[in-house]
C-alpha positions in Angstrom: 71.6 -103.8 52.5 73.6 -107.2 53.3 77.5 -106.6 53.0 80.0 -109.1 52.0 84.1 -108.6 52.7 86.1 -110.5 49.9 89.5 -111.5 51.4 92.6 -111.8 49.3 96.0 -112.8 51.3 99.2 -111.7 49.2 102.6 -112.4 49.2 105.0 -110.7 45.9 101.3 -110.5 44.0 102.0 -106.7 43.2 101.5 -107.2 39.0 98.6 -109.8 39.9 96.9 -107.1 42.0 96.8 -104.2 40.3 94.8 -106.3 37.8 92.6 -108.2 39.7 91.1 -105.4 41.8 89.8 -103.5 38.9 88.3 -106.5 37.5 86.8 -107.0 41.0 84.9 -103.6 41.5 83.9 -104.2 37.7 81.7 -107.2 38.6 80.5 -106.1 42.0 79.8 -102.4 40.8 77.0 -104.1 38.6 75.5 -106.3 42.2 72.2 -105.2 43.5 71.6 -104.8 47.3 74.8 -106.3 48.6 77.6 -103.7 49.9 80.6 -105.2 48.9 84.6 -104.3 50.1 87.7 -105.7 49.5 90.4 -106.3 52.5 94.0 -107.4 51.3 95.9 -108.9 53.9 100.0 -108.7 52.4 102.4 -110.5 54.6 104.9 -107.2 53.9 105.4 -108.6 50.4 109.4 -107.7 49.3 107.4 -106.7 45.6 105.6 -103.9 47.7 102.5 -105.4 47.3 101.0 -103.3 50.1 102.6 -99.9 48.5 100.6 -100.6 45.4 97.5 -101.5 47.2 97.6 -97.8 49.0 98.4 -96.3 45.4 94.7 -98.1 44.4 92.9 -97.1 47.8 92.4 -93.7 46.5 90.8 -94.8 43.7 88.7 -97.3 45.7 87.3 -96.6 48.7 85.7 -100.0 49.3 89.6 -100.8 49.3 91.1 -101.6 52.6 95.3 -103.2 53.6 95.9 -104.9 56.5 99.5 -106.2 56.5 101.6 -108.3 59.4 104.9 -110.7 59.2 104.9 -113.8 56.9 103.2 -116.3 58.8 101.5 -118.6 55.9 98.1 -118.4 54.0 95.9 -119.9 57.0 97.5 -117.4 59.6 96.3 -114.3 56.6 93.2 -115.8 56.5 92.8 -115.4 60.3 93.9 -111.8 60.6 91.6 -110.9 57.5 88.8 -112.8 59.0 89.0 -110.9 62.6 89.8 -107.7 61.1 87.2 -107.8 58.9 84.5 -108.8 61.5 85.4 -106.2 64.0 85.8 -102.9 61.3 83.4 -104.1 58.8 80.4 -106.5 60.0 80.0 -108.2 57.2 77.0 -110.6 56.3 79.8 -113.0 54.5 83.3 -113.1 53.9 84.9 -114.3 50.9 88.1 -116.5 50.8 89.8 -115.3 47.2 93.1 -115.9 45.8 95.3 -112.8 44.1 96.8 -114.8 41.0 93.9 -114.7 38.8 92.9 -118.1 39.0 89.7 -117.3 40.7 87.1 -115.6 38.3 85.7 -112.4 40.2 82.6 -113.2 37.5 81.7 -115.6 39.6 81.0 -114.0 42.6 77.5 -112.7 41.8 76.6 -116.9 41.6 78.3 -116.8 44.9 76.0 -114.4 46.3 72.8 -116.1 45.0 73.5 -119.0 46.9 73.6 -117.0 50.0 70.5 -115.2 49.0 69.0 -118.5 48.9 70.0 -119.9 51.9 73.7 -121.5 51.7 76.2 -120.3 54.3 78.8 -121.8 53.1 79.2 -121.6 48.9 82.2 -123.7 47.4 84.1 -122.7 44.0 84.2 -126.4 42.8 86.7 -127.6 40.3 85.5 -131.3 40.6 80.9 -131.0 39.4 79.6 -130.4 36.1 81.0 -127.3 34.5 84.3 -126.7 36.5 87.6 -127.8 35.6 91.7 -127.6 36.3 94.2 -126.7 33.4 93.7 -129.4 31.0 97.4 -128.5 29.7 98.8 -129.0 33.4 101.2 -132.3 34.2 100.1 -135.4 35.1 102.1 -134.9 38.4 100.0 -131.7 38.8 97.0 -133.1 38.1 97.4 -136.3 40.0 98.0 -133.9 43.2 95.2 -132.0 43.1 93.0 -134.6 42.7 94.3 -136.9 44.8 94.9 -133.8 47.6 90.9 -133.8 47.2 90.3 -137.7 47.6 91.9 -137.9 50.7 89.7 -135.4 52.3 86.8 -136.7 50.4 87.2 -140.1 51.5 88.3 -140.1 54.5 85.6 -137.6 56.4 83.1 -140.1 54.2 81.4 -136.6 53.0 80.7 -138.1 49.2 78.2 -134.7 48.5 81.4 -132.1 48.5 82.6 -132.1 45.4 85.7 -130.1 46.3 87.5 -130.0 49.7 90.6 -127.6 49.1 89.2 -125.0 46.7 90.4 -121.4 48.0 87.0 -119.8 46.1 84.6 -119.8 49.3 82.0 -117.4 50.2 81.4 -118.0 54.4 78.8 -116.9 56.8 80.6 -114.5 58.5 79.1 -115.4 62.1 80.3 -119.3 61.5 83.8 -117.2 61.3 83.7 -115.6 64.0 82.5 -118.1 66.1 85.1 -120.4 65.0 88.5 -118.3 64.3 90.1 -119.3 67.6 89.5 -123.2 66.7 91.7 -122.8 63.3 94.9 -121.2 64.7 96.7 -124.2 64.9 96.1 -125.1 60.7 98.5 -123.2 58.3 98.6 -123.6 54.7 96.4 -125.6 52.3 95.2 -127.8 55.4 93.3 -124.4 56.5 90.8 -125.2 54.0 90.1 -128.6 54.5 89.9 -127.9 58.6 87.2 -125.2 58.0 84.9 -127.1 55.4 85.8 -129.8 58.0 84.0 -127.7 60.9 81.6 -126.2 58.9 80.2 -129.7 58.3 80.5 -130.8 62.1 78.5 -126.8 62.4 75.8 -128.1 60.1 75.8 -125.2 57.5 74.4 -125.3 55.0 76.8 -125.9 51.8 76.6 -125.7 48.0 78.8 -125.5 45.5 79.3 -123.5 41.8 81.5 -124.3 38.6 84.5 -123.0 39.1 87.1 -123.0 36.0 90.4 -122.7 37.6 93.1 -121.3 35.5 97.0 -121.0 35.7 97.8 -118.5 37.8 98.8 -114.4 35.2 102.2 -113.6 37.1 104.7 -114.7 39.6 106.4 -118.3 41.0 103.3 -120.4 42.7 103.5 -121.0 46.7 101.9 -124.5 46.9 104.1 -127.5 47.8 102.1 -130.9 46.5 104.3 -133.3 48.5 103.7 -131.1 51.7 100.1 -130.4 51.5 99.3 -134.4 50.1 100.9 -135.4 54.0 99.6 -133.1 56.1 96.1 -133.1 54.5 96.5 -136.8 55.4 97.6 -135.6 58.7 94.6 -133.6 59.3 92.0 -136.1 58.2 93.3 -139.0 60.6 93.3 -137.1 63.5 89.9 -135.9 62.5 87.6 -138.1 60.3 85.0 -139.4 62.4 85.0 -142.1 60.1 88.6 -143.2 59.8 88.3 -143.3 63.7 84.9 -145.8 63.4 86.8 -148.1 61.2 89.5 -148.1 63.8 87.5 -149.2 66.4 85.9 -151.4 64.3 88.7 -153.1 63.5 89.5 -153.8 67.1 86.5 -155.1 67.3 86.8 -156.9 64.4 90.1 -158.8 66.5 87.8 -159.2 69.7 85.1 -160.8 67.2 87.4 -163.3 65.8 89.1 -164.3 68.3 86.5 -164.8 70.7 85.0 -166.5 67.8 88.0 -169.1 67.5 87.7 -169.7 70.9 84.3 -170.6 71.4 84.7 -172.8 67.9 87.8 -174.6 68.6 87.9 -174.6 72.4 84.0 -175.2 73.2 82.8 -176.8 69.8 80.4 -174.3 69.7 78.3 -174.7 66.5 79.9 -171.9 63.9 77.1 -169.4 63.5 75.7 -169.5 67.8 79.8 -168.8 68.2 79.7 -165.8 65.4 76.5 -164.2 67.2 78.4 -164.6 70.5 81.2 -163.0 69.4 79.4 -160.3 67.7 77.5 -159.4 71.0 81.1 -158.6 72.5 82.6 -156.7 69.3 79.4 -154.5 69.8 79.7 -153.4 73.3 83.7 -152.8 72.9 82.6 -150.8 69.8 79.8 -149.0 71.6 82.6 -148.0 74.4 85.3 -146.7 72.3 82.8 -144.8 69.8 81.5 -142.7 72.5 84.7 -141.7 74.4 87.1 -142.0 70.3 85.1 -142.0 66.9 82.1 -139.8 67.8 83.1 -137.7 71.0 82.3 -134.7 69.7 78.8 -135.4 69.9 79.3 -137.5 73.2 76.7 -139.6 74.7 76.6 -138.1 78.6 77.4 -140.0 81.8 73.9 -138.9 82.8 72.8 -142.5 83.7 69.3 -142.5 81.8 70.5 -140.8 78.9 73.8 -143.3 78.7 71.6 -146.6 79.6 69.2 -146.0 77.2 71.9 -144.7 74.5 73.5 -148.0 75.0 69.9 -150.2 75.1 69.6 -148.3 71.4 73.0 -148.8 70.4 72.2 -152.8 71.1 68.8 -152.5 69.7 70.9 -150.9 66.1 73.5 -153.5 66.3 71.9 -156.2 66.6 71.2 -156.0 63.0 75.0 -157.3 62.9 74.5 -160.3 64.3 71.6 -161.3 62.5 73.5 -160.5 59.3 76.7 -162.4 60.8 74.6 -165.1 62.3 72.3 -165.3 58.9 75.0 -164.7 56.3 77.2 -167.0 57.8 74.3 -170.2 58.0 73.7 -169.2 54.2 77.4 -169.2 53.3 78.1 -171.9 54.7 75.3 -174.2 53.6 75.8 -172.7 49.4 79.6 -172.9 49.7 80.1 -175.4 52.7 82.6 -175.5 55.4 85.6 -176.4 54.7 90.0 -175.4 54.0 90.9 -173.2 51.7 94.3 -173.0 50.7 95.7 -169.4 49.5 99.5 -168.9 48.8 101.1 -170.6 51.5 98.1 -170.5 54.2 95.5 -172.6 54.8 92.4 -170.9 55.5 88.8 -171.9 57.4 86.1 -170.6 54.9 84.1 -169.4 57.9 87.0 -167.2 58.0 86.6 -165.9 54.2 83.0 -165.5 54.6 83.1 -163.6 57.9 86.0 -161.0 56.1 83.3 -160.4 53.4 80.3 -159.9 55.9 81.8 -157.1 57.9 83.7 -154.9 55.7 80.7 -155.4 52.8 78.1 -154.9 54.8 78.2 -154.4 58.6 80.4 -151.8 58.4 78.4 -149.4 56.1 75.5 -150.3 58.1 77.0 -149.4 61.3 78.3 -146.4 59.9 75.0 -145.0 58.8 73.0 -146.4 61.7 75.0 -145.0 64.4 74.9 -141.2 63.2 71.3 -141.8 62.7 70.2 -143.1 65.8 73.1 -143.2 68.5 75.3 -140.5 68.2 72.9 -138.1 66.9 73.5 -134.1 67.4 70.6 -134.0 70.0 71.4 -136.0 72.9 
């Protein structure tokens, strides 16, 4: 029989926990082929949540309690994961809130996804069938949606709809492997960091609809402003896509500067000058992407491997050179080669054409091809 552990962090959740625990066990009693335990991780709540849990343990032998100092949501989950893996040896571990916002009736649906091969299942508010409360103020809806979009667009994994959900079912062996890497993340950013690492570890991720509700009792600990700032900082520091864009901007400057130099100093035909400058930008991009953007799957310095990848990179990037050359040629033929006045500036049209080509064609093409051909996980 497979084992599941539901980890629930608490701080001043006495009234909620005495309702939630019986609800969970009522649901889990009907699930076949899974032995399910609950672990409450209490941060020494002043309202004596821990005492309430100890009373419930007398009724529910599959209920457990660990206590510790108040160090935040992330640290509480880390304590719970470690205790669970060492004492209960589960196959999967749930993350679940104590305040009643996560419906226990979804537990069987999570486990069905696990049984079908998923490693990481998310209760998603932003897929068909999921929702956030309609009566929330616009400001609260804004922070909820924006916080999720920051991660979703920042990491460019659009197939995942809810990055910040705290209702999840995760492979216990995965958590055991990465737990030491999670110490630096706390609060709700912990959830983004955990999902980011799951994606980079190539876990099979799926989502089920979650109708998110209001907490039953007590006051929310969620600080929306702090969350948006911390989420943005995490994404900026860890997103391969954002680093790729920054490297691309550096290449963009090199490309433009060299193209202008060749055009205005050596009077080289504009399509030819842009093709030459593009090749120099490609070399710069290869070096910076390998050492920074894609460092988690960095190409080794073994001579033949590095040379082969560099040749492959140039071959893939030759598409960028051809696009720039052909695009510039077509745009000049169709729209002309002249100067346009925009507000207070006079801008040569070739610059406008180049910006259009780079941002709308070359960046999407390059990011896709580099991930699929150059910086793969098999070097």
